[in-house]
Backbone as a printed PyTorch tensor [residue, N CA C, xyz], in Angstrom:
tensor([[[ 11.7150,   0.0050, -10.4210],
         [ 10.3710,  -0.3700, -10.7980],
         [  9.7770,  -1.2420,  -9.6920]],

        [[  8.6680,  -0.8410,  -9.1630],
         [  8.0360,  -1.5830,  -8.0680],
         [  7.4130,  -2.8630,  -8.5930]],

        [[  7.5430,  -3.9090,  -7.8090],
         [  6.9590,  -5.1910,  -8.1870],
         [  5.4650,  -5.1840,  -7.8860]],

        [[  4.6970,  -5.6640,  -8.8010],
         [  3.2450,  -5.7340,  -8.5970],
         [  2.9190,  -6.9820,  -7.7950]],

        [[  2.0820,  -6.8210,  -6.8170],
         [  1.6420,  -7.9510,  -6.0130],
         [  0.1500,  -8.1080,  -6.2630]],

        [[ -0.2260,  -9.2950,  -6.6610],
         [ -1.6280,  -9.5600,  -6.9670],
         [ -2.1980, -10.4940,  -5.9160]],

        [[ -3.3490, -10.1310,  -5.3680],
         [ -3.9990, -10.9540,  -4.3590],
         [ -5.1870, -11.6760,  -4.9770]],

        [[ -5.3750, -12.9120,  -4.5870],
         [ -6.4770, -13.7040,  -5.0820],
         [ -7.1330, -14.4400,  -3.9270]],

        [[ -8.3310, -14.8750,  -4.1250],
         [ -8.9610, -15.7670,  -3.1690],
         [ -9.3770, -16.9870,  -3.9560]],

        [[ -8.9100, -18.1190,  -3.5620],
         [ -9.2340, -19.3310,  -4.3030],
         [ -8.5010, -20.5140,  -3.7390]],

        [[ -8.3120, -21.5270,  -4.5760],
         [ -7.6430, -22.7460,  -4.1340],
         [ -6.1660, -22.6360,  -4.5000]],

        [[ -5.3050, -22.8830,  -3.5400],
         [ -3.8660, -22.8300,  -3.7630],
         [ -3.2280, -24.0090,  -3.0460]],

        [[ -2.5900, -24.8830,  -3.7870],
         [ -1.9070, -26.0120,  -3.1620],
         [ -2.8580, -26.9080,  -2.3860]],

        [[ -4.0930, -27.0270,  -2.8570],
         [ -5.0500, -27.8730,  -2.1780],
         [ -5.7440, -27.1850,  -1.0070]],

        [[ -5.4100, -25.9230,  -0.7560],
         [ -6.0310, -25.1890,   0.3360],
         [ -6.8910, -24.0740,  -0.2290]],

        [[ -7.9790, -23.8190,   0.4230],
         [ -8.8030, -22.6900,   0.0300],
         [ -8.4020, -21.5230,   0.9100]],

        [[ -8.1530, -20.3800,   0.3050],
         [ -7.7770, -19.2140,   1.0850],
         [ -7.0860, -18.1870,   0.2270]],

        [[ -6.4830, -17.2220,   0.8750],
         [ -5.7980, -16.1500,   0.1610],
         [ -4.4480, -16.6250,  -0.3450]],

        [[ -4.0800, -16.1830,  -1.5350],
         [ -2.7490, -16.4240,  -2.0490],
         [ -2.3940, -15.3060,  -3.0040]],

        [[ -1.1090, -15.1680,  -3.2980],
         [ -0.6450, -14.1070,  -4.1630],
         [  0.6460, -14.5330,  -4.8300]],

        [[  1.0880, -13.7220,  -5.7900],
         [  2.3540, -13.9650,  -6.4650],
         [  3.3650, -12.9520,  -5.9530]],

        [[  4.5410, -13.4280,  -5.5500],
         [  5.5610, -12.5070,  -5.0640],
         [  6.3470, -11.9350,  -6.2390]],

        [[  7.3780, -11.1530,  -5.9520],
         [  8.1150, -10.4700,  -7.0070],
         [  8.8970, -11.4100,  -7.9180]],

        [[  9.0830, -12.6650,  -7.5100],
         [  9.7810, -13.6460,  -8.3300],
         [  8.8080, -14.5440,  -9.0890]],

        [[  7.5020, -14.2410,  -8.9950],
         [  6.5020, -15.0210,  -9.6960],
         [  6.0980, -16.2980,  -8.9910]],

        [[  6.5550, -16.4870,  -7.7510],
         [  6.2090, -17.6910,  -6.9900],
         [  4.8610, -17.4820,  -6.3000]],

        [[  4.0590, -18.5300,  -6.2330],
         [  2.7870, -18.4560,  -5.5300],
         [  3.0400, -18.5240,  -4.0320]],

        [[  2.4370, -17.6170,  -3.2880],
         [  2.5830, -17.5800,  -1.8450],
         [  1.2090, -17.7320,  -1.1980]],

        [[  1.1540, -18.4520,  -0.0860],
         [ -0.1000, -18.5770,   0.6580],
         [  0.0410, -17.8090,   1.9600]],

        [[ -1.0830, -17.5530,   2.5920],
         [ -1.0650, -16.8370,   3.8570],
         [ -0.2250, -17.6080,   4.8740]],

        [[  0.5250, -16.8650,   5.6940],
         [  1.3740, -17.5050,   6.6960],
         [  0.5340, -18.1350,   7.7920]],

        [[  1.0110, -19.2910,   8.2450],
         [  0.3850, -19.9150,   9.3990],
         [  0.8570, -19.1550,  10.6280]],

        [[ -0.0840, -18.8370,  11.5090],
         [  0.2550, -18.0330,  12.6770],
         [ -0.2890, -18.6340,  13.9500]],

        [[  0.3790, -18.2990,  15.0340],
         [ -0.0670, -18.6780,  16.3630],
         [ -1.2960, -17.8460,  16.7140]],

        [[ -2.3170, -18.5060,  17.2230],
         [ -3.5300, -17.8230,  17.6660],
         [ -3.7120, -18.1680,  19.1470]],

        [[ -3.5910, -17.1790,  20.0520],
         [ -3.6860, -17.4820,  21.4790],
         [ -5.0530, -18.0200,  21.8940]],

        [[ -6.0810, -17.7630,  21.0710],
         [ -7.4250, -18.2460,  21.3920],
         [ -7.6610, -19.6600,  20.8850]],

        [[ -6.8180, -20.1020,  19.9510],
         [ -6.8910, -21.4600,  19.4270],
         [ -5.4720, -22.0030,  19.2560]],

        [[ -4.7790, -22.3050,  20.3620],
         [ -3.4180, -22.8330,  20.2310],
         [ -3.4330, -24.1440,  19.4470]],

        [[ -2.3740, -24.4060,  18.6830],
         [ -2.3470, -25.6410,  17.8950],
         [ -2.3600, -26.8730,  18.7870]],

        [[ -3.1620, -27.8540,  18.4140],
         [ -3.2670, -29.0900,  19.2030],
         [ -1.9230, -29.8000,  19.2900]],

        [[ -1.1190, -29.7040,  18.2160],
         [  0.1780, -30.3790,  18.1830],
         [  1.3180, -29.4460,  18.6100]],

        [[  0.9920, -28.3180,  19.2250],
         [  1.9920, -27.3380,  19.6340],
         [  2.9740, -27.8730,  20.6710]],

        [[  4.2290, -27.4670,  20.5280],
         [  5.2900, -27.9150,  21.4310],
         [  5.4080, -26.9780,  22.6280]],

        [[  5.7910, -27.5450,  23.7540],
         [  6.1060, -26.7600,  24.9440],
         [  7.3640, -25.9470,  24.6430]],

        [[  7.5890, -24.8240,  25.3260],
         [  8.7420, -23.9730,  25.0180],
         [ 10.0740, -24.7070,  24.9050]],

        [[ 10.3610, -25.6250,  25.8030],
         [ 11.6620, -26.3030,  25.7640],
         [ 11.8090, -27.2580,  24.5790]],

        [[ 10.7190, -27.5520,  23.8740],
         [ 10.7620, -28.4860,  22.7410],
         [ 10.6100, -27.8190,  21.3800]],

        [[ 10.5360, -26.4920,  21.3150],
         [ 10.3590, -25.7920,  20.0360],
         [ 11.6670, -25.8580,  19.2490]],

        [[ 11.5560, -26.2060,  17.9590],
         [ 12.7270, -26.3980,  17.1050],
         [ 12.5050, -25.7770,  15.7300]],

        [[ 13.6220, -25.4820,  15.0570],
         [ 13.5600, -25.1130,  13.6460],
         [ 13.2940, -26.3840,  12.8590]],

        [[ 12.3600, -26.3340,  11.9560],
         [ 12.1520, -27.4220,  11.0080],
         [ 13.0510, -27.1810,   9.7980]],

        [[ 13.1720, -25.9000,   9.4470],
         [ 14.0140, -25.5190,   8.3140],
         [ 14.5840, -24.1330,   8.5760]],

        [[ 15.8440, -23.9530,   8.2210],
         [ 16.4870, -22.6420,   8.2330],
         [ 17.3970, -22.6060,   7.0240]],

        [[ 17.1320, -21.6890,   6.1070],
         [ 17.9740, -21.5870,   4.9190],
         [ 18.0680, -20.1410,   4.4730]],

        [[ 19.1000, -19.8500,   3.7140],
         [ 19.3330, -18.4960,   3.2160],
         [ 19.6710, -18.5650,   1.7390]],

        [[ 19.2640, -17.5340,   1.0110],
         [ 19.5980, -17.4590,  -0.4080],
         [ 19.8890, -16.0090,  -0.7590]],

        [[ 20.8170, -15.7780,  -1.6770],
         [ 21.1560, -14.4010,  -2.0460],
         [ 20.0470, -13.7540,  -2.8800]],

        [[ 19.8670, -12.4660,  -2.6750],
         [ 18.9640, -11.7040,  -3.5380],
         [ 19.6600, -11.5340,  -4.8800]],

        [[ 18.8900, -11.5040,  -5.9750],
         [ 19.5060, -11.3760,  -7.3040],
         [ 20.3530, -10.1130,  -7.4570]],

        [[ 19.9350,  -9.0070,  -6.8440],
         [ 20.6910,  -7.7590,  -7.0110],
         [ 21.8730,  -7.6390,  -6.0560]],

        [[ 22.0700,  -8.6120,  -5.2020],
         [ 23.2360,  -8.6460,  -4.3190],
         [ 23.1000,  -7.7420,  -3.1030]],

        [[ 23.9920,  -7.9590,  -2.1320],
         [ 24.0190,  -7.1370,  -0.9360],
         [ 22.9780,  -7.4850,   0.1130]],

        [[ 22.1370,  -8.4770,  -0.1780],
         [ 21.0960,  -8.8950,   0.7640],
         [ 20.9010, -10.4000,   0.6570]],

        [[ 20.4040, -10.9760,   1.7360],
         [ 20.0080, -12.3790,   1.6760],
         [ 18.5700, -12.5070,   2.1480]],

        [[ 17.9020, -13.4860,   1.5980],
         [ 16.5390, -13.8070,   2.0050],
         [ 16.6390, -15.0330,   2.9160]],

        [[ 16.0720, -14.9130,   4.1150],
         [ 16.1140, -15.9920,   5.0940],
         [ 14.7460, -16.6490,   5.1730]],

        [[ 14.7240, -17.9680,   5.0740],
         [ 13.4980, -18.7550,   5.2140],
         [ 13.6190, -19.5540,   6.5020]],

        [[ 12.6420, -19.3890,   7.3820],
         [ 12.6430, -20.1380,   8.6430],
         [ 11.2800, -20.7890,   8.8260]],

        [[ 11.3170, -22.0620,   9.1740],
         [ 10.0850, -22.7890,   9.4940],
         [ 10.2710, -23.3560,  10.8890]],

        [[  9.3040, -23.0840,  11.7500],
         [  9.4090, -23.4630,  13.1560],
         [  8.2760, -24.4120,  13.4920]],

        [[  8.5710, -25.3930,  14.3240],
         [  7.5240, -26.3200,  14.7800],
         [  6.4380, -25.5250,  15.5020]],

        [[  5.1710, -25.9100,  15.3340],
         [  4.0940, -25.2120,  16.0450],
         [  4.3750, -25.1670,  17.5470]],

        [[  4.0650, -24.0320,  18.1650],
         [  4.3870, -23.8180,  19.5740],
         [  3.1580, -23.3780,  20.3490]],

        [[  3.2450, -23.5360,  21.6580],
         [  2.1480, -23.1300,  22.5460],
         [  2.3670, -21.7520,  23.1400]],

        [[  3.6030, -21.2480,  23.0550],
         [  3.9450, -19.9250,  23.5660],
         [  4.8960, -19.2830,  22.5560]],

        [[  4.6050, -18.0560,  22.0840],
         [  5.4750, -17.4250,  21.0760],
         [  6.9120, -17.2390,  21.5600]],

        [[  7.8780, -17.7060,  20.7770],
         [  9.2890, -17.5410,  21.1460],
         [  9.8710, -16.2520,  20.5670]],

        [[ 11.0140, -15.8490,  21.0810],
         [ 11.8110, -14.8080,  20.4440],
         [ 12.7270, -15.5210,  19.4570]],

        [[ 13.0460, -14.8530,  18.3580],
         [ 13.9590, -15.4110,  17.3650],
         [ 15.1220, -14.4640,  17.1720]],

        [[ 16.3010, -15.0250,  16.9900],
         [ 17.4770, -14.2520,  16.6270],
         [ 18.0990, -14.8970,  15.4100]],

        [[ 18.5500, -14.0640,  14.4940],
         [ 19.3050, -14.5440,  13.3420],
         [ 20.5410, -13.6680,  13.2260]],

        [[ 21.6890, -14.2870,  13.0700],
         [ 22.9460, -13.5540,  12.9170],
         [ 23.6760, -14.1040,  11.6990]],

        [[ 24.2130, -13.2030,  10.9100],
         [ 25.0120, -13.5740,   9.7470],
         [ 26.4630, -13.2870,  10.1010]],

        [[ 27.3030, -14.3130,  10.0710],
         [ 28.7200, -14.1420,  10.3990],
         [ 29.5720, -14.5130,   9.1960]],

        [[ 30.7060, -13.8090,   9.0570],
         [ 31.6060, -14.1110,   7.9430],
         [ 32.5230, -15.2710,   8.3230]],

        [[ 33.4290, -15.6250,   7.4180],
         [ 34.2980, -16.7740,   7.6600],
         [ 35.2910, -16.5350,   8.7970]],

        [[ 35.4830, -15.2750,   9.2000],
         [ 36.3480, -14.9590,  10.3460],
         [ 35.5860, -14.9990,  11.6650]],

        [[ 34.2710, -15.2120,  11.6090],
         [ 33.4520, -15.2540,  12.8130],
         [ 32.9210, -13.9050,  13.2460]],

        [[ 33.1150, -12.8730,  12.4360],
         [ 32.6080, -11.5330,  12.7540],
         [ 31.1450, -11.4130,  12.3390]],

        [[ 30.3150, -10.8620,  13.2210],
         [ 28.9010, -10.6620,  12.9030],
         [ 28.7490,  -9.5210,  11.9080]],

        [[ 28.0740,  -9.8060,  10.8000],
         [ 27.8790,  -8.8420,   9.7260],
         [ 26.5010,  -8.1910,   9.8160]],

        [[ 25.5140,  -8.9750,  10.2190],
         [ 24.1350,  -8.4980,  10.2780],
         [ 23.3810,  -9.3390,  11.3050]],

        [[ 22.3500,  -8.7390,  11.9040],
         [ 21.5340,  -9.5150,  12.8460],
         [ 20.1100,  -9.0040,  12.8620]],

        [[ 19.2080,  -9.8930,  13.2430],
         [ 17.7810,  -9.5970,  13.3450],
         [ 17.2720, -10.2320,  14.6270]],

        [[ 16.4120,  -9.5110,  15.3460],
         [ 15.7500, -10.0600,  16.5270],
         [ 14.2480,  -9.8600,  16.3510]],

        [[ 13.4970, -10.9080,  16.5400],
         [ 12.0350, -10.8470,  16.4610],
         [ 11.5040, -11.2360,  17.8340]],

        [[ 10.7800, -10.3370,  18.4620],
         [ 10.2630, -10.5580,  19.8060],
         [  8.8660, -11.1730,  19.7140]],

        [[  8.6560, -12.2500,  20.4630],
         [  7.3840, -12.9690,  20.5110],
         [  6.8150, -13.2290,  19.1110]],

        [[  7.6140, -13.9130,  18.3200],
         [  7.2180, -14.2930,  16.9650],
         [  5.9320, -15.1220,  16.9870]],

        [[  4.9920, -14.8100,  16.0710],
         [  3.7420, -15.5760,  16.0010],
         [  3.6240, -16.4070,  14.7250]],

        [[  4.6360, -16.3510,  13.8570],
         [  4.5830, -17.0810,  12.5910],
         [  5.3190, -18.4100,  12.6900]],

        [[  4.7200, -19.4560,  12.1020],
         [  5.3850, -20.7560,  12.0310],
         [  6.3050, -20.8160,  10.8100]],

        [[  5.9600, -20.0860,   9.7720],
         [  6.7540, -19.9830,   8.5460],
         [  6.9960, -18.5050,   8.2950]],

        [[  8.2460, -18.1160,   8.1590],
         [  8.5010, -16.7120,   7.8980],
         [  9.6870, -16.5350,   6.9720]],

        [[  9.6890, -15.4030,   6.2890],
         [ 10.7530, -15.0300,   5.3730],
         [ 11.0930, -13.5760,   5.6760]],

        [[ 12.3850, -13.2910,   5.8010],
         [ 12.7980, -11.9110,   6.0260],
         [ 14.1220, -11.6650,   5.3220]],

        [[ 14.4810, -10.3880,   5.1970],
         [ 15.6810,  -9.9780,   4.4850],
         [ 16.7310,  -9.4720,   5.4620]],

        [[ 17.9640,  -9.8570,   5.2250],
         [ 19.0980,  -9.3450,   5.9920],
         [ 20.0450,  -8.6540,   5.0110]],

        [[ 20.5330,  -7.4830,   5.3910],
         [ 21.4520,  -6.7210,   4.5490],
         [ 22.8970,  -7.0670,   4.9120]],

        [[ 23.7270,  -7.1840,   3.8850],
         [ 25.1470,  -7.4720,   4.0680],
         [ 25.8860,  -6.1460,   3.8590]],

        [[ 26.1750,  -5.4720,   4.9570],
         [ 26.7660,  -4.1300,   4.8870],
         [ 28.2770,  -4.1570,   4.6390]],

        [[ 28.9650,  -5.1680,   5.1500],
         [ 30.4180,  -5.2640,   4.9950],
         [ 30.7450,  -6.6190,   4.3750]],

        [[ 30.8170,  -6.6700,   3.0330],
         [ 31.0400,  -7.9560,   2.3550],
         [ 32.3360,  -8.6360,   2.7890]],

        [[ 32.2750,  -9.9520,   2.8700],
         [ 33.4250, -10.7800,   3.2150],
         [ 34.3270, -10.9010,   1.9950]],

        [[ 35.6170, -11.0440,   2.2230],
         [ 36.5590, -11.1470,   1.1020],
         [ 36.3880, -12.4480,   0.3220]],

        [[ 35.9020, -13.5070,   1.0020],
         [ 35.7270, -14.7840,   0.2990],
         [ 34.2680, -15.0840,  -0.0470]],

        [[ 33.3370, -14.2290,   0.4060],
         [ 31.9200, -14.4040,   0.0810],
         [ 31.2150, -15.5000,   0.8500]],

        [[ 31.8900, -16.1010,   1.8300],
         [ 31.2970, -17.2140,   2.5950],
         [ 30.7610, -16.7050,   3.9340]],

        [[ 29.5330, -17.1080,   4.2320],
         [ 28.8560, -16.6790,   5.4520],
         [ 28.1540, -17.8590,   6.1040]],

        [[ 27.8800, -17.7130,   7.3870],
         [ 27.0700, -18.6790,   8.1170],
         [ 25.9220, -17.9250,   8.7540]],

        [[ 24.7210, -18.4270,   8.5510],
         [ 23.5330, -17.8850,   9.1920],
         [ 23.2880, -18.7180,  10.4460]],

        [[ 23.1760, -18.0570,  11.5830],
         [ 22.9160, -18.7480,  12.8470],
         [ 21.5520, -18.2990,  13.3470]],

        [[ 20.6400, -19.2400,  13.4960],
         [ 19.2990, -18.9400,  13.9970],
         [ 19.1250, -19.4970,  15.3950]],

        [[ 18.4870, -18.7310,  16.2600],
         [ 18.2460, -19.1700,  17.6390],
         [ 16.7870, -18.9640,  17.9980]],

        [[ 16.2250, -19.9430,  18.6950],
         [ 14.8900, -19.8310,  19.2760],
         [ 15.1040, -19.6300,  20.7660]],

        [[ 14.5050, -18.5720,  21.2980],
         [ 14.7850, -18.1690,  22.6750],
         [ 13.4830, -17.9080,  23.4260]],

        [[ 13.4590, -18.3100,  24.6750],
         [ 12.3880, -17.9230,  25.6020],
         [ 13.0510, -17.1710,  26.7410]],

        [[ 12.4970, -16.0350,  27.0970],
         [ 13.1010, -15.1650,  28.0960],
         [ 13.3940, -15.8880,  29.4120]],

        [[ 12.4690, -16.7170,  29.8640],
         [ 12.6490, -17.3840,  31.1520],
         [ 13.5020, -18.6610,  31.0770]],

        [[ 13.7440, -19.1930,  29.8540],
         [ 14.5150, -20.4340,  29.7030],
         [ 15.8770, -20.1740,  29.0620]],

        [[ 15.9130, -19.2770,  28.1140],
         [ 17.1270, -19.0300,  27.3370],
         [ 17.0130, -19.6700,  25.9640]],

        [[ 18.1410, -19.9610,  25.3370],
         [ 18.1560, -20.5630,  23.9970],
         [ 17.6990, -22.0130,  24.1050]],

        [[ 16.6400, -22.3580,  23.3380],
         [ 16.1410, -23.7380,  23.3540],
         [ 16.5580, -24.5020,  22.0960]],

        [[ 16.9080, -23.7590,  21.0320],
         [ 17.3740, -24.4360,  19.8150],
         [ 18.2050, -23.4690,  18.9880]],

        [[ 19.2230, -24.0270,  18.3430],
         [ 20.0670, -23.2420,  17.4490],
         [ 20.2780, -24.0480,  16.1760]],

        [[ 20.1980, -23.3760,  15.0400],
         [ 20.4270, -24.0230,  13.7460],
         [ 21.3440, -23.1310,  12.9210]],

        [[ 22.0470, -23.7210,  11.9600],
         [ 22.9570, -22.9740,  11.1040],
         [ 22.7420, -23.3380,   9.6460]],

        [[ 23.0330, -22.3810,   8.7910],
         [ 22.9710, -22.6030,   7.3450],
         [ 24.1280, -21.8380,   6.7110]],

        [[ 24.7630, -22.4370,   5.7480],
         [ 25.8550, -21.7770,   5.0340],
         [ 25.3220, -21.1210,   3.7740]],

        [[ 25.9470, -20.0130,   3.4090],
         [ 25.5860, -19.3170,   2.1790],
         [ 26.8410, -18.6850,   1.5910]],

        [[ 26.8960, -18.6820,   0.2750],
         [ 28.0140, -18.0590,  -0.4100],
         [ 27.4610, -16.9800,  -1.3340]],

        [[ 27.9730, -15.7640,  -1.1890],
         [ 27.5320, -14.6420,  -2.0070],
         [ 28.6140, -14.3250,  -3.0370]],

        [[ 28.2070, -13.8290,  -4.1950],
         [ 29.2020, -13.4550,  -5.2010],
         [ 30.1220, -12.3520,  -4.6720]],

        [[ 31.3830, -12.4450,  -4.9910],
         [ 32.3570, -11.4240,  -4.5720],
         [ 32.3890, -10.3500,  -5.6530]],

        [[ 32.3560,  -9.1090,  -5.2070],
         [ 32.4240,  -8.0810,  -6.2240],
         [ 31.9300,  -6.8450,  -5.7210]]])
């Protein structure tokens, strides 16, 4: 059964703009994005871009995780990498986003080869092609075994 997504225009969280309800009934607002014509005044130089938040949570139906990443405003879009590794250090899943323009993003990673103990580490990296990795963050997640 497909989840209905409803779009509204109004006040959400003290902000006027577009918002909607996601499949879990949570209110979502439009993502903040990098605009090359209006770079953020508080934007960080490439070498100073950092994760503000990196977390993962299991999807209710299992076999997938939802990744939440919040990045400090930047002056140049970075590349992002996310890797899910099991407790043995083997990479289970990975995602690469080239020239990311979102400051707040959510994406799904599939767990194709479940770990025997259900314990995983999410490793996020912020990368600039000419500099390399400028920041790395980790988050632990435990998925039900079965």
